[in-house]
C-alpha positions in Angstrom: 99.1 215.3 87.3 98.0 216.0 90.8 95.5 218.6 89.7 94.1 216.2 87.1 93.7 213.5 89.8 91.9 216.1 92.0 89.6 216.9 89.1 88.9 213.2 88.5 88.0 212.8 92.2 85.5 215.7 92.0 83.9 214.5 88.7 84.0 210.8 89.0 83.6 210.0 92.7 79.9 211.1 92.8 79.2 208.9 89.8 81.0 205.9 91.3 79.0 206.4 94.5 75.8 206.4 92.5 76.8 203.2 90.6 77.5 201.4 93.9 74.4 202.7 95.6 72.2 201.6 92.6 73.7 198.1 92.5 72.6 196.4 95.7 75.2 193.6 95.3 78.1 196.1 95.1 76.8 198.0 98.1 76.4 194.8 100.1 80.1 193.8 99.4 81.1 197.0 101.2 78.7 197.0 104.1 79.1 193.3 104.9 82.7 193.7 106.2 82.2 195.9 109.2 79.0 194.0 110.1 80.9 190.7 109.9 83.7 192.1 112.1 81.2 193.0 114.7 79.9 189.5 114.5 83.4 188.1 114.9 83.7 189.9 118.3 81.1 187.5 119.8 81.0 184.6 117.4 84.7 183.6 117.4 85.1 183.5 121.2 81.8 181.5 121.4 83.2 179.0 118.9 86.4 178.9 120.8 84.5 177.7 123.8 82.6 175.2 121.8 85.6 173.5 120.3 87.9 173.9 123.3 87.8 170.2 124.1 89.4 169.4 120.8 91.4 172.4 119.6 92.5 175.7 121.0 91.4 178.5 118.6 92.8 181.5 120.4 96.4 181.2 119.1 94.9 181.3 115.6 92.9 184.6 116.0 95.6 186.5 114.1 95.4 184.0 111.2 91.6 184.2 111.2 91.6 188.0 110.9 94.4 187.9 108.4 92.5 185.6 106.2 89.3 187.6 106.3 90.3 191.2 106.6 93.8 191.3 105.2 93.2 188.7 102.5 89.6 188.5 101.5 88.6 192.1 101.9 91.0 193.7 99.3 90.3 190.9 96.8 86.5 191.5 97.1 87.1 195.3 96.7 89.3 194.6 93.7 86.5 192.5 92.2 84.1 195.4 92.8 86.3 197.9 91.0 86.9 195.3 88.3 83.1 195.1 87.7 82.9 198.9 87.4 85.7 198.8 84.8 83.8 196.1 82.9 80.6 198.2 82.9 82.5 201.3 81.7 84.3 199.4 79.0 81.1 197.9 77.7 79.4 201.3 77.7 82.4 202.9 75.9 83.4 205.2 78.7 87.0 204.1 78.8 87.4 204.5 75.1 85.8 208.0 75.3 88.6 209.1 77.6 90.8 209.4 74.5 88.8 212.5 73.5 88.5 214.0 77.0 90.8 216.2 79.1 91.1 213.4 81.6 93.7 210.8 80.4 93.2 207.1 80.9 96.3 207.1 83.1 94.8 209.7 85.5 91.5 207.9 85.5 93.2 204.7 86.5 95.2 206.5 89.1 92.1 208.0 90.7 90.1 204.8 90.6 92.8 202.4 91.9 94.2 204.8 94.5 90.7 205.5 95.8 89.9 201.8 96.1 93.3 201.1 97.8 92.6 203.9 100.3 89.2 202.4 101.0 90.7 199.0 101.5 93.2 200.4 104.0 90.4 202.2 105.8 88.2 199.1 106.0 91.0 196.9 107.4 92.0 199.6 109.9 88.4 199.9 111.1 87.6 196.1 111.0 90.4 194.9 113.2 89.4 197.1 116.2 85.7 196.2 115.6 86.5 192.5 115.8 88.6 193.0 118.9 90.2 189.6 118.7 93.9 190.6 118.6 96.1 193.5 119.8 98.4 195.1 117.2 99.9 198.6 117.1 98.5 201.1 114.7 101.7 201.1 112.7 101.7 197.3 112.3 98.0 197.4 111.3 98.6 200.2 108.8 101.6 198.4 107.2 99.7 195.2 106.7 96.7 197.0 105.4 98.7 199.0 102.9 100.6 196.0 101.6 97.3 194.1 101.3 95.7 197.0 99.3 98.1 196.2 96.4 95.8 193.2 95.7 93.1 195.6 94.7 94.6 196.8 91.4 95.9 193.3 90.7 92.3 191.9 90.8 90.6 194.9 89.3 92.9 195.0 86.3 92.8 191.3 85.8 89.0 191.5 85.7 89.0 194.3 83.1 91.5 192.5 80.9 90.4 188.9 81.0 86.7 188.9 81.7 84.2 189.7 78.9 81.1 190.8 80.9 79.6 191.4 84.3 78.1 187.9 84.6 81.6 186.4 84.2 82.9 188.9 86.7 80.4 188.0 89.4 81.0 184.2 88.7 84.8 184.7 89.1 84.5 186.1 92.6 84.6 182.7 94.2 87.7 181.9 92.2 89.6 185.0 93.4 88.4 184.3 97.0 90.1 181.0 96.7 93.3 182.8 95.7 93.2 184.5 99.2 93.0 181.1 100.9 96.5 180.1 99.6 98.4 182.3 102.1 96.4 181.0 105.0 97.3 177.4 104.0 100.9 178.4 103.8 100.8 179.1 107.5 100.8 175.3 108.1 103.6 174.3 105.7 107.4 174.2 106.3 109.2 177.5 105.7 110.8 176.8 102.3 107.4 176.0 100.8 106.0 179.2 102.4 108.3 181.4 100.4 107.8 179.4 97.2 104.0 179.6 97.5 104.2 183.4 98.3 105.0 184.2 94.7 101.7 183.2 93.2 100.0 184.3 96.5 101.5 187.7 97.3 98.9 188.4 99.9 101.1 186.0 102.0 103.4 189.0 102.9 100.8 191.3 104.5 98.9 188.4 106.0 102.1 187.0 107.6 103.0 190.5 108.8 99.6 190.8 110.5 99.6 187.4 112.2 103.2 187.8 113.3 102.3 191.2 114.8 99.3 189.6 116.5 101.8 187.1 118.1 103.9 190.1 119.3 106.8 189.6 116.8 106.0 191.6 113.7 108.3 190.6 110.8 109.1 193.9 109.1 111.3 192.4 106.5 108.2 191.2 104.7 107.5 194.8 103.5 110.1 194.6 100.7 108.8 191.4 99.0 105.3 192.6 99.8 105.9 195.6 97.6 108.0 194.1 94.9 106.0 191.0 93.9 102.6 192.7 93.5 104.3 195.8 92.2 105.7 193.8 89.2 102.2 192.3 88.6 100.5 195.7 88.7 103.0 197.2 86.2 102.5 194.3 83.8 98.7 194.4 84.1 98.6 198.2 83.5 100.4 197.8 80.2 98.0 195.0 79.2 95.0 197.1 80.3 96.0 200.0 78.1 96.6 197.8 75.1 93.1 196.2 75.7 91.3 199.6 75.8 93.0 201.0 72.8 92.9 197.8 70.7 
């Protein structure tokens, strides 16, 4: 299986890069993140000074970065991958895998693992670029890895439930709102935070990040942060396979 994944990387990665490069919208989705993080380095402290008479923003720097980098970024990347899946489904590429040496399982493994790795990389680069909080590399890596599980959740949901690329692009705003839920949970009492974390599993990596930014990383969040989205991914993978072979 490892050799087949390596073959998939050699064969499919150049094609994926061409698709992203050809589609300016998809390319913009990737490039906008590091540029926005650089803007945060100056914009957020400036806004902190502007609103200082009414509210102190600095204690919320961890929450701000958690919402944008740990929450929004993997969801947007998942939407990008989902759009690629929809294009390949419409073109018959996914169905053609039945007659190729590369199985659908290995194709999914390559595509989703590559996207998750890119998500971890973008988050790991974005936080130092923003320069708003100080977290250890291990804390940052743990939060980024947990957040990357949102990529296959969004990508598979796109491929299963959306009929075409137009619907996929329109749905981006909806999935962005899904990432807002964990940020709202920051301000509610503890029992409601855990209840709300089930439909909003990005709560676990986001809370791990903002707690690390406050100097008290909550490592116990790793277990639910793996289990809740893991169950969703397994269920969506089964649905995806049935959709392709239907």
